[in-house]
Backbone as JSON, one array per atom type, in Angstrom:
{
  "sequence": "MDLIDAFLDAQWLERGASEHTLAAYRRDLTAWCRVLEDAGESLRAPPPERLVAWFEARRAEGYRLRSNARLLSSLRSFYRWARLTGQVSSDPLAGIRLPPVRPALPHVLDEDEVERLMAAPDTGAPLGLRDRTMLELLYACGLRVSELVGLSVDAVNLRQGVVRVRGKGDKDRLVPLGAEAAHWLERYIDAARPALMQDVTRPALFPGRGDKAMTRQTFWHRIKAHAFAAGIATPLSPHTLRHAFATHLLNHGANLRVVQLLLGHSDLSTTQIYTHVAQARLEQLHAEHHPRG",
  "N": [[9.44, -28.43, 3.64], [7.72, -28.35, 5.78], [8.97, -26.79, 7.68], [8.9, -24.28, 6.48], [6.12, -23.87, 6.39], [5.61, -23.72, 9.13], [6.95, -21.36, 9.76], [5.44, -19.5, 8.22], [2.96, -19.73, 9.47], [3.63, -18.64, 11.95], [4.22, -16.0, 11.23], [1.71, -15.13, 10.47], [0.11, -15.55, 12.78], [1.5, -14.25, 14.87], [2.46, -11.8, 13.92], [0.52, -10.83, 12.29], [0.68, -10.87, 9.48], [-0.13, -10.03, 6.1], [-2.09, -11.69, 3.53], [-0.9, -11.28, 1.06], [1.78, -10.73, 1.79], [2.47, -13.16, 3.02], [2.23, -14.88, 0.83], [4.31, -13.93, -0.75], [6.53, -14.52, 0.89], [6.34, -17.35, 0.86], [6.75, -17.9, -1.86], [9.4, -16.94, -2.25], [10.89, -18.51, -0.42], [10.34, -21.08, -1.31], [11.56, -21.04, -3.81], [14.22, -20.75, -2.99], [14.55, -23.17, -1.64], [14.45, -24.96, -3.81], [16.82, -24.32, -5.14], [18.69, -25.15, -3.22], [18.08, -27.89, -2.98], [18.73, -28.8, -5.54], [21.45, -28.6, -5.34], [21.99, -30.45, -3.47], [21.83, -29.7, -0.8], [20.89, -28.45, 2.53], [18.01, -26.77, 3.84], [18.22, -25.96, 6.45], [20.92, -25.59, 6.97], [22.46, -23.98, 4.97], [25.28, -23.31, 2.86], [26.82, -20.11, 3.0], [27.98, -19.17, 0.63], [26.45, -20.3, -1.33], [24.1, -18.8, -1.54], [25.18, -16.36, -2.36], [26.18, -17.08, -4.87], [23.79, -17.73, -6.1], [22.48, -15.25, -6.18], [24.24, -13.9, -7.89], [23.82, -15.36, -10.22], [21.14, -14.73, -10.66], [21.33, -11.99, -11.17], [22.73, -12.09, -13.56], [20.76, -13.17, -15.11], [19.09, -11.07, -15.42], [17.6, -10.09, -13.29], [16.74, -7.41, -11.16], [18.54, -5.3, -8.81], [16.82, -4.45, -6.78], [14.92, -6.48, -6.7], [16.46, -8.64, -5.84], [17.16, -7.64, -3.33], [14.7, -7.61, -2.02], [14.21, -10.35, -1.97], [16.35, -11.24, -0.36], [15.58, -10.02, 2.01], [13.3, -11.51, 2.67], [14.45, -14.03, 3.14], [16.14, -13.4, 5.26], [14.26, -12.78, 7.26], [13.11, -15.28, 7.6], [15.32, -16.89, 8.5], [16.01, -15.51, 10.79], [13.77, -15.93, 12.39], [13.96, -18.76, 12.53], [16.35, -19.04, 13.91], [15.71, -17.86, 16.41], [13.75, -19.59, 17.31], [15.08, -21.93, 17.64], [15.4, -23.62, 15.47], [17.57, -23.54, 13.8], [21.1, -23.43, 14.37], [22.71, -21.25, 13.9], [22.75, -18.13, 12.08], [22.82, -18.33, 8.69], [23.04, -16.26, 6.92], [24.19, -14.09, 8.03], [26.55, -12.64, 7.41], [26.15, -11.61, 4.88], [25.75, -9.06, 2.52], [24.04, -6.72, 0.48], [24.39, -4.18, -2.08], [23.15, -0.91, -1.13], [19.73, -0.09, -1.77], [18.24, 2.49, -3.46], [15.25, 4.06, -2.53], [12.37, 3.88, -4.63], [10.77, 6.72, -5.8], [7.4, 7.55, -5.42], [5.04, 8.58, -7.97], [3.4, 11.65, -7.67], [0.4, 13.46, -7.52], [-0.01, 16.97, -8.02], [-1.5, 19.64, -6.08], [-3.34, 21.06, -7.61], [-3.89, 19.22, -9.66], [-5.15, 17.24, -8.16], [-7.51, 18.57, -7.46], [-8.67, 18.85, -9.98], [-9.08, 16.16, -10.64], [-10.94, 15.45, -8.68], [-13.1, 16.94, -9.51], [-13.93, 15.69, -11.81], [-15.9, 13.49, -11.92], [-19.41, 13.16, -12.7], [-21.49, 14.55, -10.62], [-24.18, 14.81, -10.61], [-25.36, 12.45, -11.18], [-26.06, 9.22, -9.74], [-23.89, 7.31, -9.87], [-21.72, 8.96, -10.45], [-21.71, 10.62, -8.19], [-21.15, 8.71, -6.27], [-18.51, 7.98, -7.09], [-17.15, 10.44, -6.81], [-17.32, 10.77, -4.05], [-15.82, 8.57, -3.17], [-13.28, 9.21, -4.19], [-12.81, 11.55, -2.73], [-12.69, 10.48, -0.14], [-10.45, 8.79, -0.33], [-8.4, 10.68, -0.69], [-8.72, 12.41, 1.5], [-8.34, 10.77, 3.7], [-6.18, 9.13, 3.19], [-6.36, 6.45, 2.39], [-5.73, 3.0, 1.5], [-6.69, 1.5, -1.62], [-7.87, -1.0, -1.31], [-8.71, -0.82, 1.34], [-10.59, 1.19, 1.14], [-12.65, 0.15, -0.61], [-13.46, -1.89, 1.0], [-14.88, -0.78, 3.07], [-17.54, -0.65, 5.4], [-20.94, 0.39, 6.07], [-21.3, 0.91, 8.8], [-18.78, 1.61, 9.58], [-18.38, 4.26, 9.38], [-18.57, 7.32, 11.05], [-20.31, 9.98, 11.03], [-21.08, 11.96, 12.79], [-19.0, 12.19, 14.66], [-17.04, 12.57, 12.86], [-15.18, 10.67, 11.81], [-13.61, 7.75, 10.38], [-13.55, 4.26, 10.61], [-11.0, 2.15, 9.86], [-10.04, -0.89, 8.43], [-7.0, -2.2, 8.26], [-3.83, -3.49, 7.01], [-2.97, -6.76, 8.17], [-5.29, -7.02, 9.56], [-5.63, -4.89, 11.3], [-7.19, -2.27, 13.03], [-7.79, 1.24, 12.56], [-8.55, 4.62, 13.46], [-9.47, 7.29, 11.45], [-9.5, 10.74, 10.75], [-12.15, 12.37, 8.95], [-12.41, 14.92, 7.8], [-13.85, 18.06, 6.74], [-14.68, 18.39, 4.04], [-14.71, 15.8, 2.86], [-16.54, 14.6, 4.6], [-18.83, 16.06, 3.97], [-19.36, 15.25, 1.28], [-19.69, 12.53, 1.69], [-21.97, 12.41, 3.3], [-23.88, 13.43, 1.51], [-23.76, 11.43, -0.44], [-24.6, 9.09, 0.97], [-27.2, 9.8, 1.61], [-28.44, 10.34, -0.9], [-27.33, 8.93, -3.19], [-26.47, 6.27, -2.59], [-28.87, 4.76, -1.85], [-30.06, 4.73, -4.36], [-28.4, 3.14, -5.83], [-28.48, 0.62, -4.79], [-30.29, -2.39, -4.29], [-30.94, -3.5, -1.88], [-30.63, -1.76, 0.83], [-29.84, -2.43, 3.34], [-27.68, -4.04, 3.23], [-24.17, -4.44, 4.0], [-22.07, -3.13, 2.55], [-20.45, -0.1, 1.95], [-19.8, 1.17, -0.43], [-21.19, 0.07, -3.15], [-20.73, -2.37, -5.8], [-21.62, -4.42, -8.19], [-24.72, -6.15, -7.74], [-25.2, -5.42, -5.08], [-22.96, -5.99, -3.64], [-19.7, -5.26, -2.25], [-17.67, -2.96, -4.07], [-15.05, -3.97, -6.31], [-11.45, -3.79, -6.1], [-10.24, -3.65, -8.6], [-12.26, -2.68, -10.27], [-12.66, -0.09, -9.23], [-10.16, 1.01, -9.71], [-10.12, 1.15, -12.49], [-12.1, 3.09, -12.73], [-10.85, 5.33, -11.56], [-8.78, 5.79, -13.44], [-10.31, 6.43, -15.7], [-11.55, 8.82, -14.9], [-9.3, 10.41, -14.47], [-8.31, 10.6, -17.07], [-10.42, 12.04, -18.24], [-10.08, 14.4, -16.87], [-7.79, 15.35, -17.97], [-5.28, 14.66, -16.95], [-1.93, 13.99, -16.99], [0.02, 12.9, -15.42], [1.66, 9.95, -14.32], [-0.33, 7.31, -13.04], [-1.22, 5.33, -10.16], [-2.8, 2.69, -8.24], [-2.45, 3.71, -5.7], [-2.33, 6.45, -5.94], [-3.76, 8.72, -4.84], [-3.39, 8.22, -2.14], [-0.62, 8.53, -1.93], [-0.53, 11.26, -2.57], [-2.0, 12.35, -0.45], [-0.26, 11.87, 1.79], [2.11, 13.21, 1.01], [1.25, 15.87, 0.57], [0.35, 16.54, 3.13], [2.81, 16.55, 4.54], [4.1, 18.56, 3.11], [2.68, 20.71, 4.0], [3.46, 20.93, 6.58], [2.94, 18.84, 8.42], [3.56, 16.48, 11.08], [5.84, 13.76, 10.83], [5.4, 11.4, 12.28], [2.69, 11.57, 12.83], [1.63, 11.36, 10.26], [2.45, 8.76, 9.73], [0.81, 7.29, 11.53], [-1.73, 7.92, 10.5], [-1.61, 6.76, 7.99], [-1.37, 4.14, 8.68], [1.02, 2.74, 8.85], [3.26, 0.34, 10.06], [5.93, 0.66, 10.46], [8.13, 3.36, 10.76], [10.02, 3.89, 8.82], [8.86, 3.19, 6.43], [7.1, 5.27, 5.99], [8.84, 7.36, 5.64], [9.57, 7.6, 3.0], [8.01, 9.53, 1.87], [9.03, 11.93, 2.75], [11.22, 12.16, 1.12], [9.93, 12.47, -1.32], [8.62, 14.93, -0.93], [10.88, 16.58, -0.6], [12.09, 16.27, -3.12], [10.17, 17.51, -4.7], [10.35, 20.16, -3.77], [12.94, 20.77, -4.62], [12.56, 20.63, -7.36], [10.74, 22.75, -7.78], [12.36, 24.88, -6.99], [14.37, 24.77, -8.95], [12.83, 25.39, -11.19], [11.8, 27.96, -10.73], [13.52, 29.72, -9.35], [15.77, 32.38, -10.0], [18.43, 31.65, -10.25], [18.29, 28.97, -10.44]],
  "CA": [[8.29, -27.54, 3.53], [7.1, -28.21, 7.09], [9.61, -25.66, 8.35], [8.36, -23.06, 5.86], [4.74, -23.73, 6.86], [5.65, -23.26, 10.52], [7.34, -19.95, 9.7], [4.32, -18.73, 7.72], [1.96, -19.72, 10.54], [4.09, -17.7, 12.97], [4.07, -14.64, 10.72], [0.29, -14.81, 10.46], [-0.44, -15.52, 14.13], [2.2, -13.35, 15.78], [2.69, -10.48, 13.34], [-0.62, -10.41, 11.49], [1.1, -10.65, 8.09], [-1.21, -10.12, 5.13], [-2.01, -12.81, 2.58], [0.09, -10.9, 0.04], [3.12, -10.92, 2.37], [2.69, -14.6, 3.21], [2.44, -15.48, -0.5], [5.66, -13.55, -1.19], [7.46, -15.34, 1.66], [6.3, -18.73, 0.37], [7.37, -17.92, -3.18], [10.85, -16.77, -2.11], [11.48, -19.64, 0.29], [10.23, -22.25, -2.18], [12.62, -20.91, -4.82], [15.47, -21.03, -2.3], [14.59, -24.63, -1.4], [14.78, -25.63, -5.07], [18.25, -24.12, -5.37], [19.43, -26.0, -2.28], [17.85, -29.29, -3.33], [19.52, -29.1, -6.73], [22.86, -28.7, -4.94], [22.1, -31.47, -2.43], [22.08, -29.02, 0.48], [19.75, -28.39, 3.42], [17.47, -25.46, 4.19], [18.63, -25.63, 7.81], [22.35, -25.26, 7.07], [22.99, -23.7, 3.64], [26.53, -22.56, 2.86], [26.58, -18.72, 2.55], [28.41, -18.95, -0.76], [25.38, -20.75, -2.24], [23.21, -17.66, -1.76], [25.91, -15.37, -3.16], [26.2, -17.59, -6.24], [22.43, -17.64, -6.64], [22.23, -13.84, -6.5], [25.02, -13.58, -9.08], [23.12, -15.97, -11.35], [19.92, -13.95, -10.89], [21.72, -10.74, -11.83], [23.07, -12.41, -14.94], [19.51, -13.44, -15.81], [18.36, -9.82, -15.61], [16.88, -9.63, -12.1], [17.27, -6.15, -10.67], [19.03, -5.28, -7.43], [15.68, -4.32, -5.88], [14.31, -7.8, -6.58], [17.33, -9.44, -4.97], [17.09, -7.11, -1.97], [13.45, -8.09, -1.44], [14.4, -11.78, -1.71], [17.22, -11.37, 0.8], [14.79, -9.63, 3.18], [12.46, -12.67, 3.01], [15.3, -15.08, 3.71], [16.59, -12.94, 6.58], [13.14, -12.94, 8.2], [12.96, -16.71, 7.86], [16.4, -17.42, 9.32], [15.93, -14.86, 12.1], [12.76, -16.71, 13.13], [14.49, -20.11, 12.76], [17.36, -18.93, 14.98], [15.04, -17.56, 17.68], [12.94, -20.75, 17.72], [15.94, -23.09, 17.79], [15.38, -24.5, 14.3], [18.94, -23.56, 13.3], [22.03, -23.04, 15.44], [23.29, -19.96, 13.56], [22.14, -17.5, 10.91], [23.77, -18.48, 7.59], [23.06, -15.05, 6.09], [24.63, -12.98, 8.88], [27.6, -11.82, 6.81], [25.85, -11.28, 3.49], [25.24, -7.72, 2.31], [23.85, -6.26, -0.89], [24.47, -2.72, -2.16], [21.89, -0.28, -0.74], [18.79, 0.21, -2.84], [17.57, 3.77, -3.27], [13.81, 3.86, -2.69], [11.73, 4.49, -5.79], [9.83, 7.74, -5.36], [6.12, 7.43, -6.12], [4.52, 9.75, -8.66], [2.41, 12.31, -6.82], [-0.35, 14.55, -8.12], [0.04, 18.22, -7.27], [-2.81, 19.97, -5.5], [-4.24, 21.44, -8.71], [-4.32, 18.0, -10.33], [-6.12, 16.59, -7.28], [-8.79, 19.28, -7.6], [-9.24, 18.51, -11.29], [-9.56, 14.79, -10.56], [-12.15, 15.45, -7.86], [-14.2, 17.57, -10.25], [-14.23, 14.96, -13.04], [-17.16, 12.73, -11.93], [-20.68, 13.88, -12.82], [-22.15, 14.32, -9.34], [-25.62, 14.83, -10.79], [-25.79, 11.06, -11.34], [-25.66, 8.42, -8.56], [-22.55, 6.73, -10.03], [-20.75, 10.04, -10.35], [-21.65, 11.03, -6.79], [-20.4, 7.65, -5.58], [-17.08, 8.07, -7.42], [-16.61, 11.65, -6.19], [-17.19, 10.5, -2.62], [-14.71, 7.64, -2.98], [-12.05, 9.97, -4.41], [-12.64, 12.45, -1.59], [-12.26, 9.69, 1.01], [-9.06, 8.36, -0.56], [-7.48, 11.8, -0.5], [-8.86, 12.98, 2.84], [-7.96, 9.81, 4.74], [-4.97, 8.39, 2.84], [-6.66, 5.02, 2.41], [-5.45, 2.09, 0.4], [-7.92, 1.2, -2.36], [-8.5, -2.18, -0.69], [-9.38, -0.36, 2.55], [-11.76, 1.98, 0.73], [-13.75, -0.69, -1.11], [-13.87, -2.78, 2.07], [-15.6, -0.08, 4.12], [-18.96, -0.92, 5.63], [-21.67, 1.58, 6.48], [-21.11, 1.19, 10.22], [-17.41, 2.07, 9.82], [-18.38, 5.72, 9.26], [-19.27, 8.06, 12.09], [-20.35, 11.37, 10.56], [-21.22, 12.88, 13.94], [-17.67, 12.41, 15.2], [-16.14, 12.92, 11.76], [-14.09, 9.71, 11.68], [-13.91, 6.48, 9.72], [-12.78, 3.14, 11.15], [-10.39, 1.49, 8.7], [-9.4, -2.18, 8.67], [-5.8, -2.18, 7.44], [-3.05, -4.72, 6.88], [-2.91, -7.55, 9.38], [-6.58, -6.86, 10.25], [-5.5, -3.88, 12.36], [-8.09, -1.14, 12.86], [-7.34, 2.57, 12.94], [-9.53, 5.67, 13.26], [-8.9, 8.36, 10.64], [-10.43, 11.87, 10.59], [-12.7, 12.53, 7.61], [-12.29, 16.26, 7.25], [-15.16, 18.63, 6.43], [-15.07, 18.19, 2.65], [-15.07, 14.39, 2.65], [-17.77, 14.34, 5.35], [-19.92, 16.65, 3.19], [-19.68, 14.39, 0.14], [-20.15, 11.24, 2.19], [-23.36, 12.57, 3.73], [-24.68, 13.53, 0.29], [-23.8, 10.11, -1.09], [-25.41, 8.16, 1.75], [-28.6, 10.22, 1.54], [-29.02, 10.41, -2.24], [-26.83, 8.02, -4.24], [-26.4, 4.85, -2.19], [-30.16, 4.08, -2.01], [-30.39, 4.56, -5.78], [-27.49, 2.15, -6.41], [-28.62, -0.67, -4.13], [-31.63, -2.95, -4.14], [-31.15, -3.76, -0.46], [-29.73, -0.81, 1.5], [-29.4, -2.99, 4.62], [-26.4, -4.73, 3.02], [-23.15, -3.64, 4.71], [-21.09, -2.43, 1.72], [-20.67, 1.35, 1.82], [-19.7, 1.51, -1.85], [-21.53, -1.17, -3.88], [-20.48, -2.55, -7.22], [-22.79, -5.12, -8.73], [-25.42, -7.06, -6.85], [-25.15, -4.92, -3.71], [-21.7, -6.38, -3.01], [-18.68, -4.21, -2.27], [-16.94, -2.8, -5.32], [-13.72, -4.56, -6.31], [-10.33, -2.85, -6.31], [-9.99, -3.51, -10.04], [-13.28, -1.8, -10.83], [-12.42, 1.31, -8.86], [-8.94, 1.44, -10.38], [-10.55, 1.57, -13.83], [-12.84, 4.34, -12.59], [-9.85, 6.38, -11.34], [-8.1, 6.09, -14.7], [-11.25, 7.11, -16.6], [-11.74, 10.2, -14.44], [-8.05, 11.13, -14.71], [-8.29, 10.9, -18.5], [-11.39, 13.11, -18.48], [-9.54, 15.63, -16.28], [-6.58, 15.74, -18.69], [-4.11, 14.48, -16.08], [-0.91, 13.17, -17.67], [0.9, 12.3, -14.42], [1.42, 8.5, -14.19], [-1.18, 6.97, -11.91], [-1.22, 3.99, -9.59], [-3.93, 2.6, -7.31], [-2.15, 4.47, -4.48], [-2.04, 7.83, -6.32], [-4.28, 9.69, -3.88], [-2.74, 7.94, -0.86], [0.67, 9.23, -2.0], [-0.78, 12.71, -2.53], [-2.4, 12.64, 0.93], [0.91, 11.91, 2.67], [3.06, 14.24, 0.58], [0.69, 17.2, 0.79], [0.39, 16.78, 4.57], [4.17, 16.92, 4.9], [4.38, 19.86, 2.5], [2.01, 21.74, 4.79], [4.03, 20.98, 7.92], [2.5, 17.78, 9.32], [4.59, 15.67, 11.71], [5.99, 12.47, 10.16], [4.78, 10.37, 13.11], [1.24, 11.68, 12.64], [1.35, 10.79, 8.95], [2.6, 7.31, 9.89], [-0.39, 6.78, 12.18], [-2.87, 8.06, 9.61], [-1.46, 5.79, 6.9], [-1.4, 2.78, 9.2], [2.31, 2.08, 8.66], [3.82, -0.2, 11.3], [7.34, 1.06, 10.55], [8.31, 4.75, 10.33], [10.86, 3.94, 7.62], [7.97, 3.13, 5.28], [6.53, 6.6, 5.81], [9.88, 8.33, 5.31], [9.67, 7.78, 1.55], [7.3, 10.76, 1.49], [9.91, 13.08, 2.96], [12.03, 12.26, -0.1], [9.06, 13.01, -2.37], [8.44, 16.35, -0.66], [12.15, 17.26, -0.89], [12.27, 16.28, -4.57], [9.27, 18.53, -5.24], [10.93, 21.46, -3.44], [14.08, 20.98, -5.5], [12.03, 20.9, -8.7], [10.2, 24.1, -7.78], [13.5, 25.8, -6.93], [15.01, 24.78, -10.27], [11.94, 26.0, -12.18], [11.36, 29.32, -10.46], [14.56, 30.6, -8.83], [16.56, 32.93, -11.13], [19.71, 30.95, -10.36], [18.0, 27.53, -10.27]],
  "C": [[7.59, -27.35, 4.87], [7.66, -27.01, 7.83], [9.09, -24.34, 7.79], [6.93, -22.82, 6.34], [4.7, -23.23, 8.3], [6.02, -21.78, 10.59], [6.17, -19.08, 9.27], [3.21, -18.64, 8.77], [2.35, -18.7, 11.61], [3.92, -16.26, 12.51], [2.61, -14.2, 10.75], [-0.26, -14.63, 11.88], [0.19, -14.43, 14.98], [2.34, -11.93, 15.22], [1.53, -9.99, 12.5], [-0.28, -10.13, 10.05], [-0.07, -10.86, 7.14], [-1.03, -11.34, 4.22], [-0.98, -12.52, 1.5], [1.51, -11.14, 0.54], [3.44, -12.39, 2.54], [2.95, -15.3, 1.87], [3.84, -15.15, -1.01], [6.72, -14.36, -0.44], [7.5, -16.77, 1.11], [7.0, -18.85, -0.98], [8.9, -17.85, -3.07], [11.5, -17.99, -1.47], [11.41, -20.92, -0.53], [11.31, -22.22, -3.26], [13.99, -21.23, -4.21], [15.63, -22.52, -2.02], [14.99, -25.38, -2.67], [16.26, -25.51, -5.38], [19.07, -25.06, -4.48], [19.27, -27.48, -2.61], [18.66, -29.69, -4.55], [21.0, -29.28, -6.4], [23.07, -29.75, -3.86], [22.36, -30.89, -1.06], [20.77, -28.81, 1.25], [19.32, -26.95, 3.69], [17.96, -25.01, 5.56], [20.09, -25.2, 7.91], [22.95, -25.0, 5.69], [24.34, -22.98, 3.73], [26.29, -21.14, 2.33], [26.94, -18.49, 1.1], [27.35, -19.4, -1.76], [24.43, -19.6, -2.56], [23.89, -16.6, -2.62], [25.93, -15.81, -4.63], [24.83, -17.48, -6.89], [22.1, -16.2, -7.03], [23.0, -13.42, -7.76], [24.33, -14.13, -10.32], [21.85, -15.19, -11.68], [20.24, -12.63, -11.58], [22.05, -10.98, -13.29], [21.83, -12.69, -15.78], [18.65, -12.2, -15.97], [17.54, -9.36, -14.42], [17.54, -8.36, -11.57], [17.71, -6.26, -9.22], [17.88, -5.2, -6.45], [15.01, -5.67, -5.64], [15.14, -8.69, -5.66], [17.28, -8.96, -3.53], [15.81, -7.57, -1.28], [13.56, -9.57, -1.08], [15.27, -12.0, -0.48], [16.48, -11.01, 2.09], [13.9, -10.79, 3.62], [13.29, -13.75, 3.7], [15.82, -14.68, 5.09], [15.49, -13.13, 7.63], [12.98, -14.4, 8.58], [14.05, -17.21, 8.8], [16.47, -16.74, 10.68], [14.92, -15.61, 12.98], [13.3, -18.1, 13.47], [15.54, -20.11, 13.86], [16.7, -18.73, 16.34], [14.26, -18.77, 18.2], [13.76, -22.03, 17.82], [15.93, -24.06, 16.63], [16.75, -24.59, 13.64], [19.85, -23.05, 14.42], [22.67, -21.68, 15.17], [22.62, -19.43, 12.29], [23.13, -17.57, 9.74], [23.9, -17.22, 6.72], [23.67, -13.85, 6.82], [25.65, -12.07, 8.2], [27.33, -11.34, 5.41], [25.22, -9.89, 3.4], [25.06, -7.48, 0.82], [24.03, -4.75, -0.92], [23.14, -2.1, -1.78], [21.03, 0.06, -1.95], [18.12, 1.54, -2.54], [16.08, 3.58, -3.49], [13.27, 4.56, -3.93], [10.69, 5.49, -5.32], [8.53, 7.61, -6.13], [5.78, 8.72, -6.86], [3.39, 10.34, -7.82], [1.72, 13.41, -7.61], [-0.11, 15.83, -7.32], [-1.38, 18.6, -6.87], [-3.81, 20.4, -6.58], [-4.76, 20.21, -9.45], [-5.34, 17.23, -9.49], [-7.49, 17.24, -7.42], [-9.46, 18.94, -8.92], [-9.79, 17.08, -11.29], [-10.86, 14.72, -9.78], [-13.36, 15.97, -8.65], [-14.65, 16.77, -11.46], [-15.55, 14.19, -13.01], [-18.39, 13.64, -12.03], [-21.5, 13.61, -11.56], [-23.67, 14.49, -9.42], [-26.22, 13.45, -10.97], [-25.31, 10.24, -10.15], [-24.25, 7.84, -8.69], [-21.47, 7.79, -9.88], [-20.6, 10.53, -8.92], [-20.92, 9.99, -5.96], [-18.9, 7.8, -5.83], [-16.44, 9.3, -6.79], [-16.37, 11.42, -4.7], [-16.01, 9.58, -2.35], [-13.37, 8.34, -3.18], [-11.77, 10.89, -3.23], [-12.13, 11.68, -0.36], [-10.82, 9.22, 0.86], [-8.09, 9.48, -0.21], [-7.54, 12.35, 0.91], [-8.29, 12.07, 3.92], [-6.7, 9.02, 4.42], [-5.17, 6.9, 2.81], [-6.01, 4.27, 1.27], [-6.77, 1.81, -0.32], [-8.63, 0.0, -1.75], [-9.24, -1.79, 0.59], [-10.66, 0.4, 2.2], [-12.91, 1.08, 0.3], [-14.25, -1.65, -0.05], [-14.66, -2.1, 3.17], [-17.06, -0.53, 4.19], [-19.62, 0.36, 6.12], [-21.39, 1.92, 7.94], [-19.68, 1.58, 10.57], [-17.32, 3.59, 9.84], [-19.18, 6.33, 10.4], [-19.24, 9.54, 11.69], [-20.46, 12.36, 11.71], [-19.86, 13.21, 14.53], [-16.65, 12.76, 14.12], [-14.96, 11.99, 11.6], [-14.57, 8.49, 10.91], [-12.99, 5.42, 10.32], [-12.3, 2.28, 9.99], [-9.76, 0.19, 9.13], [-8.22, -2.31, 7.72], [-5.11, -3.52, 7.36], [-2.97, -5.43, 8.23], [-4.18, -7.43, 10.21], [-6.49, -5.91, 11.43], [-6.41, -2.7, 12.04], [-7.4, 0.17, 13.24], [-8.49, 3.56, 12.68], [-8.86, 6.83, 12.54], [-9.91, 9.49, 10.53], [-10.88, 12.0, 9.13], [-12.35, 13.88, 7.0], [-13.65, 16.75, 6.75], [-15.6, 18.31, 5.0], [-15.5, 16.75, 2.38], [-16.36, 14.06, 3.39], [-18.99, 14.88, 4.6], [-20.34, 15.73, 2.04], [-20.21, 13.03, 0.59], [-21.61, 11.32, 2.65], [-24.29, 12.67, 2.52], [-24.86, 12.17, -0.37], [-24.73, 9.16, -0.35], [-26.89, 8.5, 1.64], [-29.21, 10.03, 0.15], [-28.6, 9.3, -3.19], [-26.87, 6.55, -3.83], [-27.75, 4.16, -2.3], [-30.53, 3.84, -3.47], [-29.55, 3.47, -6.43], [-27.7, 0.74, -5.86], [-30.09, -1.11, -4.1], [-31.96, -3.16, -2.67], [-30.17, -2.9, 0.33], [-29.3, -1.31, 2.88], [-28.1, -3.79, 4.47], [-25.25, -3.85, 3.52], [-22.25, -2.79, 3.82], [-21.42, -0.94, 1.61], [-20.7, 1.76, 0.36], [-19.96, 0.25, -2.68], [-21.03, -1.16, -5.31], [-21.73, -3.16, -7.82], [-23.41, -6.02, -7.67], [-25.32, -6.7, -5.38], [-23.9, -5.36, -2.95], [-20.7, -5.23, -3.11], [-17.98, -4.16, -3.63], [-15.56, -3.45, -5.21], [-12.67, -3.48, -6.52], [-10.13, -2.59, -7.79], [-11.0, -2.56, -10.68], [-13.0, -0.35, -10.49], [-11.16, 1.85, -9.51], [-9.25, 1.88, -11.81], [-11.31, 2.88, -13.78], [-11.87, 5.51, -12.38], [-9.2, 6.78, -12.66], [-9.02, 6.83, -15.66], [-11.44, 8.56, -16.19], [-10.46, 11.02, -14.65], [-7.92, 11.51, -16.18], [-9.22, 12.06, -18.82], [-10.88, 14.44, -17.95], [-8.28, 16.11, -16.97], [-5.32, 15.63, -17.87], [-3.14, 13.51, -16.73], [0.04, 12.5, -16.69], [0.61, 10.8, -14.31], [0.65, 8.18, -12.92], [-0.9, 5.56, -11.42], [-2.44, 3.9, -8.68], [-3.72, 3.41, -6.03], [-1.94, 5.96, -4.76], [-2.51, 8.83, -5.28], [-3.75, 9.45, -2.46], [-1.37, 8.63, -0.82], [0.48, 10.74, -1.88], [-1.16, 13.14, -1.12], [-1.17, 12.83, 1.82], [1.84, 13.06, 2.3], [2.53, 15.63, 0.85], [0.61, 17.53, 2.28], [1.78, 17.25, 5.01], [4.55, 18.28, 4.32], [3.79, 21.0, 3.32], [2.39, 21.67, 6.27], [3.61, 19.9, 8.88], [3.71, 17.01, 9.86], [4.63, 14.29, 11.07], [5.33, 11.34, 10.96], [3.26, 10.38, 12.95], [0.85, 11.06, 11.31], [1.47, 9.27, 8.99], [1.35, 6.69, 10.48], [-1.59, 6.83, 11.24], [-2.82, 7.05, 8.47], [-1.56, 4.35, 7.39], [-0.12, 2.02, 8.95], [2.82, 1.57, 10.01], [5.25, 0.28, 11.53], [7.49, 2.48, 10.0], [9.12, 4.85, 9.05], [10.01, 3.87, 6.35], [7.4, 4.5, 4.96], [7.57, 7.59, 5.3], [10.08, 8.53, 3.82], [9.04, 9.1, 1.14], [8.09, 12.01, 1.81], [10.81, 13.27, 1.76], [11.2, 12.86, -1.24], [8.89, 14.51, -2.19], [9.72, 17.12, -0.98], [12.4, 17.35, -2.39], [11.4, 17.34, -5.22], [9.8, 19.92, -4.96], [12.11, 21.77, -4.36], [13.63, 21.3, -6.93], [11.49, 22.32, -8.8], [11.31, 25.15, -7.76], [14.15, 25.93, -8.3], [14.16, 25.51, -11.31], [11.76, 27.49, -11.98], [12.43, 30.25, -9.91], [15.42, 31.11, -10.0], [17.91, 32.27, -11.3], [19.53, 29.44, -10.18], [18.65, 26.7, -11.33]]
}
C-alpha cells in the first residue's frame, strides 16, 4: 500500500488530480492488490496473464467492457509512473490490449429545449431569479455544476464580462459571460441575492441554506424540477447544459481548440466527443428532413 500511496501523492502534487480521480485510482489499485495477494504474487512484478484472467473473470461476472477499459487505464497510469520512478524494471501491462470502446454520446438539449428550460423559473421571485441566473451561467459558460455552485462573488467581473472558474485540479480559467448571462447576473446580484442572504458579505455567489454555497445535489434537483415544468422529455444529467454549450458552439462553427479551453479540458480527446454529438445530430436531421433520408 505504501507504493500506491506514493503514486497517489505524485498524481496530486504533479498533475493536480481531483479527489474523485484519486479515489478511483485507489479503488482500482486496491482491487488489483487483492487479486495478486490471493494468488501469492507481487504488485511490483505481476504476471501479465494474471490481469488477462482477472478481466475474463470480470466479464463473466457481468462487468462491461467500458468498466474494464477504465480499470486498465488506472493500472497503466500506475505502472507507467512506477517504471519512470524506478519502482519496477519493466511495464507488465505493455502487451495487453482491450477492444476499443466507442465513446457514449451524451444526451444534448436542442436550442428550443434550452430556451424552454431557461424560461421555466419564476423570475418574479428571488429563488426563481437565482435559478434562472444559474441556468444562464451554465449554458453561457459551459460550467460543471460543481464549478457553478463553488463560484464566489469576486469571481465575477461584470465590467469585463468574464467569470473566473476554479476547475479540476484547482486550475483557474477565465470564461466570457456573454450579454444574456451578464444581464441576468446583474439583475440577480442587485435584486435577488440580498433577499436570499442574511449576510451579503459572505462569499457564496449562489447561496443555499444559511448563507453557504448551494450544494450540487440541491441544484440538480432544481434543474430536474424546471425541466419537468418546461415539458422537456430529453434525458437529463448534471452536465446537460455543459453538453449543450459545447455542442451548440460546434454546430455554429466554433473551433474545437477554443471549446476545449472554455470547458477546461486538459486533453483535446475529451472535447472531441462533442464532434461526434454534432455529427450524430446532423445525421438525424438529414434522415428526418431530406426526401431521400
